[in-house]
N, C-alpha and C positions, 0 to 999 in steps of 0.2 A: 317494177320500176314506175315511178311517178312522173309527172310532167311539171316542169317549172318554166316560167317565163321570167327573164331577167331584163330589167331596164337599167341602163347605165347613163348617169347624168353627165353634163358637160365637163365637170372637173375630173370625171373618170375616163374621159376620152380626149383630154386636152393636148396630148402629145404622144409620141411613139412609145415612150416609157410606160405611159398608162395603158396604151393599146396592148402592150405585152402583159401587163397585170390582168387586164380583162381576159386576154386569151388564156392565161393560166387558170383563172377562176372558172371560165366556161368549160374548158376542156377537162378540168379535174372533176367536174360534176356531170355524169352522163344523163342526169334528169333534166338538165337545162336544154330545152329543145328550140326555144325561140328567144331572140335577143332584140331589144328595142333601144337603139342608140340615140343620144342627143347630139347636137352640134358641139364642136370643140369649145370648151369653156376657157377660163383664165388659167394660164400656167403659173402666174405669179400675181401679186396684188395689183400692180400697175398695168397688167396686161388687158387686152380688149377681147371680149367674146366674139367669136366669128359671126354669130347672129346679129350683133350690133353693127359689125362691119358691113354685113349684107344689107341691113336696113339703110345704112349710110350710102351704099351704092345706089339703092333705089331712089333715095332723095336726090342724089346728084343727077340721075337720069331724068327724074321729074322736072328738074330745073334746066334741063337741056345742057347740063354740064357733063364733062367727061368723068366717067367713073373708073377709067383704066388704072389710074395710080392706086386708088383704094382697092380695086379688085386684084391687082397684082400682089398686094400684101396678103390677100386671102389665098391666092395661088401659092405664094411662098410658104404660107403656114401649112397648107395641105401637102405640098411637095416635100417639105421637111419630114412630115410623118411618112409619106409614101417611100421616100428614099431610105429612111432609117429602118423601115420594116423590110426592106429588100424585096419589094413587090415588083412584078413585071407584067404590066398591061398598060394600055394607052390612057393613063389617068390624066396626063397633061392635056391631051386632046379633049377629054370630057370637061375639064376645067375651062378651057377656052370656049367650048360650045355653051357651057352654062353661063359664062359671062355675056356671051352674045344674046342668049335668051333673056337675061335680065334687062338688057338694053332694049330689045325688041318688044317684049311683053309689057313692060312698065307696070308690073303687078307687084305690090309690096308683099303680098302673101307668098307669091312664087319665089321672090328674091329671098325672103326670110327662110323659107322651107329648104333651100338648097344646102344649108348647113348640115341638117340631119340627113338629107339625101346623099350628099357626098361622103359623109362619115359612114353612112350605112354601106355604100359601095366599097369603101376601103375595108371596113370590118368584115364584110362578106368575103372579099378576096383573101384577107389575112387568115380567116378561119377556114376558108374553103367551103363555106356554107352557101345555100341558095339566097337570092335577094328577092324580096317582094316589095314592090313600090307601094307605099302607103296610099298613093294617089288612086290605086286600083281597088283598094279594099276598105278604106276609111271614108264613109259617106256623110255628106251634109246635104240638107234639102236646099231648095232654091233661095231661101232667105238666110242661109248660113247657120241654121240650127243643126246640131249633130243628130244624125239619124241612127239612133242606137240599135234598133232591131234590124234595120236593113243592113247596117254594118256587120252586126253579129252573124247574120246569115251568110253574107258574102265572104267575110273573113274566115268563118268556120270552114266553109267549103275550100277556100284557098289553102288554109293550113293543112288540111288533110292531104294535099298534094306534095307536101314538103316535110320530110322527117326533121330537118334542121334548117332554120331560116333566119334572116335578118330583116326586120321591118322597121324602117325609120320612124321616129316619133314626131310629134308636133303638128303634122299636117295630114290632110286628106283631100277630097275634091267635091265640088258641086256635081249635080247630075250631068252637066255638060262637059265634065272633065277638067274644068279650071281648078287650079290648086287653091285650097282654103286652109288656113291655119287655126289652131286653137289659140287661146290667149298665151302669153309668155309663161313658160313652165309647163306647156301642154304635153311635153313628152311623158310626164307622169300619167296623164290621162290616156295617152296612146298605149302605154305599157299595160294599164289596167284593162283597156279594151281588148288587147291581144290575149291577156290572161283569161278573160271571160270567154272569148271565142274558142280558145284552146282547151277550155274546161280544165285549167291547170289545178294542180294540187296546192301549189304555192306560187305567189307572185313576189319576186325578189326585186327590190328597188335599191340599186347600188349608188352610193353617193360618197361624200368625203367626210362623213361623220358616222360614228358607231351607234346609230339609233337616236331615239328621243331621250332628252335629259329631263329630269324631274322639275327643273327650273331653269331660267335664263342664266347661263354661265357668266354673263356680263354683270349680273347682280349677285348671284349666289356663288360662292367659291366651290369649285369641284362638285357640282350636283351629281347625284347618282343617275345612272342610265335606267330607263324604264325597260325592263326585259319583256313585259307583256302588257298590252292594253287592248281594250275593246274598241271597235269602230265608234261606238257612242262616246267613249272617253276621248278618242282622237278628235271627234267633232267638237266637243266642248273645249279642249285645249287649243285646237287650231283656231277656233272662233275667237278665243281670248288672247291670241298672239303667238302661240307656238308655231314655228315656221319650217320645220324640217319637211313636212308633207301635209298638204291640206286635204281634209277628208273629201272635199268635192272631187279631187283629182283621182281618187280611187273608188268612186261610187260604183263603177261596173263590177269590181271584185267584191265590194261590200254586198251588192245585190245578189251576187252568185255565191256568197258565203265562202269565198276563197281567202285564206289567210295571206297577209302581206308581211314580208320580212324586210326591214330596213337594215342594210349592210354597208360596211365601209370598204371601198375598193382598196384602200391603202392598208387595211388591217383585216384581211378576209377570215382570219381565225376567230375574230370576235363574233359572237352570235347575233349581235345587234338587238333590235326590237322587233318582236312579233306582234302584229295587229290581228286580232282574232274576232270572229263574229260575237262570241261571248266569252267572258273571262272564266278561267278554271275556278272550281269551287274553292280552292285554297292556294293562293300564291305563295311561292316559297321565299319571297323576300320579307315577309312579315310586316310590310308597310300598310298603314290604314289608307293612305292616299296614293293616287297614281302620279299626280303632278300638280304644279302650280303655274298659272299663267296670268298675264294681265295686260291691260291697255291704259294709256293715259288719255287726257283731253275729252272729258265728258261733262255734261251739265245736268244737274238734278233740279227738276221743276216740281215743287211740292204744292199741292192744292188742298186747303183746309175748308171744310164746310160742315156745320152742325147737322146731324141727321142725314149725312151723305148716303149712308148704307140703305136708307129707306126711300131714296129718291130714284125712281125708275130712269134708266138711260144715262145716268151721270157719267159713268166710265166711257160709254160710247161717245158722248159729246166731247169729252176730253180728247179721245183718240181721233175723232172726226176733225177737231181743230188742227191737229198735227197733219192729218191726211190732206186737208184742204191746201196746205202749203207744201205738199210733197215730201213730208218729213216722216221718217220711221223712228220707232223707239227701240231701245235696247232691252230695258227691263222696266217692270212696273210693280214695285212693292207698294202695298196698300195697308190701311188700317180702317177702323170703323168710320172715323170722320176725316181721314187723310188719304190722299192718293198722290203717289209720286211717279213721275216718268223720267227715265234716264235717256238722254239723247246725246249723240256724238256732237262735239263742238262744230265739226265741219258741216253738219246739217243746219246749224243755227247761225252761220256767219252773217247772213243778211236778213234773217227772218225772225229772230228771237222776239223783238218787240211786237211784231204783228201777231205772232202766235199767242203771246201772253194776252194781248188785247182780245183776241178771238176767244180764248178760254174764259176770260172775264165776261164777255158778251153772252156766251151760250151756257155757262155754268153758274154765273153769279156767285162765286165762292166768297167765303169770309176773308180769306187771305191767300195770296200766292207768293211764294218765295222762290228765288232762283239762286242755286249754289253752283258756281263755276269752279274750274280747276279740280275736277273729280277724277280719280283713277279707280278703275275696277280691277279686282283680283279674284280669280276663281280658284278654289281649292277643289279638286276633282278626284273621284275614285269610288269604285264599287265597294271598296273596303270600308267606307264610312256608313254604308247602309246597315241599319239596325245595330250599329256599334255605339253604345252609350258613351257620351263624353266628347264626341268629335267637335261639336260646336263649342263646348266649354274649353277644349284645348286651344282652338283657334282664337277665341276672343280673349282668353287669358294671356296668350302670347302677345297679342296686340296691346293689351293693357300694360303688360310689363315692359313693352317697348315704347310706351308713351304715345301710341298711335290712337287717335280718335276716329271711331267708325261713324261715318255719315249716312250709310245705307246698308241694309242687310237684305239679301234675297236668297231664300233657300226653297227649292222645289220640294213638293211633297214626296218625291222619290228618294230624297235624302242623298242623291247622287252627287250633288255639288253644293257648295256654299259660296255665294258671291258677296263680297263686301266692297263698299265704296269708301275711299279714304281721300284725304287731300293729296294733290299731286306731289307735294313736297315730302310726303310720308311714304310714297310708293315703294322705293327700294328698301326702306327700313321695314315696312310691313312684309314684303316678300321674304326677306331674310328671316324675320321673326317666325313666320308661319312655317317655313321650311325647317328651321331648327327645332320647332316644337313637334313636328310630325315625323321627321326623317331621322332615324337612328343609325349611327355608324355600324 
């Protein structure tokens, strides 16, 4: 028998009906030993997440206003789950005590963390499993930086004492015991941390979609699901806009070479997407690419100067000009006498003219041109490596769609091709690339 750690997102634990789905999933798989729950998410589009309600409670407390009305909405939300599940313990008393703690402590992290904590208590009672408070096993240093090795040691020892356990996501504690949270969405991080400490064979991340799609369904009609991708491919796609799961949130399992399986709580029979340390030698889907993702709102700064390639330190001075104003670059395609840097528009809101002036001062270029309204599209996949014609397929598709390419950036690994197009051509380009590479 293997060991699995299963993390369930807020949409998977939003109400009693979903609690029952989670119970069926967990109890039907004897390999699942540890479960990491999120706080209750939205039950319907206009609903409010419990974490948002808890933050609002804290804001009211901070202003010396009563948080009772808002907190009673949270109590009603939890008691509805409690009563529907037919549980029998003093949960109402715990809810009242928690509300009082939020008022007394005036700590935003403590308030926000109670969504996962209370859901964890409910789920542990519902499953009949042990409960491990993340406050005792997830460690941050005094500055709020996650202490990965300390946590791994403490958590590993704690898990050995429990054959089956619930560990709430999203939070841990400073050395003095005060609660501290990860950034929003931090339950994904917690799940990966638990999987690493448990030396799990698989980390399952259960949500409301059946894995990663090869493209944004808001742009491409019915894109195929990616059944397998590597952590490296995930990093590239997440960086360029894919949002199901960010690579940073599963770094602990990536480091430990533990596969991650993205699954759908509402469709547990679907195998979802498996994220693996390295792709298999031959994928059975026959696709050359793994996925397509993109971002809008970039600026392309192009610097031309004759004999640039023989001028020592030219590239360093360009990048120093950006660094002097606290601006990072996204990509840097170059030629013999041309160097371009791609910068996010939000980085240039108030500093574009100053940066251009600084580049002119330190580099004395022949010309500088600035192109705004650029969108970047990444076509990613191990299947393109050493496959003749991948670039030709991509650029021919854009040509036939009438899309002008303003920038090309392909790494020597041939692992991905990034193109810059005008923002007005973004959706057209995405659909054209998908159609060219993905066969029904």
